[in-house]
C-alpha positions in Angstrom: 68.9 -30.7 107.6 68.9 -29.1 111.0 65.8 -28.5 113.1 65.1 -24.9 114.0 64.4 -24.1 117.6 60.6 -24.2 116.9 60.8 -27.6 115.3 60.5 -30.8 117.4 62.6 -33.8 116.5 61.5 -37.4 116.4 64.0 -40.2 116.7 66.8 -37.8 116.0 65.3 -36.7 112.7 63.9 -33.2 112.2 60.4 -32.8 110.9 61.0 -31.5 107.5 57.9 -30.3 105.7 56.9 -32.0 102.5 55.6 -29.4 100.2 51.8 -29.1 99.9 51.8 -29.8 96.2 53.2 -33.3 96.8 49.8 -34.5 97.9 48.2 -33.7 94.5 50.9 -35.6 92.6 50.0 -39.2 93.5 48.0 -41.1 96.1 49.9 -42.0 99.2 49.7 -45.6 98.2 51.0 -45.0 94.7 53.9 -42.8 95.9 54.7 -45.3 98.6 54.9 -48.2 96.1 57.1 -46.1 93.7 59.4 -45.1 96.6 59.5 -48.5 98.3 58.0 -47.1 101.5 54.6 -47.7 103.2 51.5 -45.6 102.6 51.5 -44.9 106.4 55.0 -43.4 106.1 53.9 -41.0 103.3 50.9 -40.0 105.4 52.9 -39.4 108.6 55.4 -37.3 106.7 52.6 -35.2 105.1 51.0 -34.5 108.4 54.3 -34.1 110.2 53.7 -37.0 112.7 57.2 -38.2 112.1 60.6 -37.0 111.0 61.9 -37.6 107.6 64.8 -40.1 107.4 67.3 -39.0 104.7 67.0 -42.3 102.9 63.2 -42.0 102.7 63.5 -38.4 101.3 65.9 -39.6 98.7 63.6 -42.5 97.7 60.6 -40.1 97.4 62.6 -37.7 95.3 63.7 -40.5 93.0 60.2 -41.8 92.7 58.9 -38.3 91.8 61.9 -37.7 89.5 62.8 -34.5 91.3 65.5 -33.0 93.5 65.3 -33.4 97.3 65.3 -29.6 97.7 61.9 -29.6 95.8 60.4 -31.8 98.5 61.5 -30.3 101.8 61.4 -26.9 103.4 63.8 -26.3 106.3 
């Protein structure tokens, strides 16, 4: 996932956008528990305060039983 010129990067990771429908699926805490990440991580990804680490995106996709491409928009 490469950042476009208009996207800022954080810690070497681009700020991929989690699709808006993700928020309605589960609470941040529920999703974090299923994916093995903190609620704060889920929140920061939703509001684009941090970049998505590939491992975290894979965990979120697995927890939601979906493909990575359904979670991110480049």
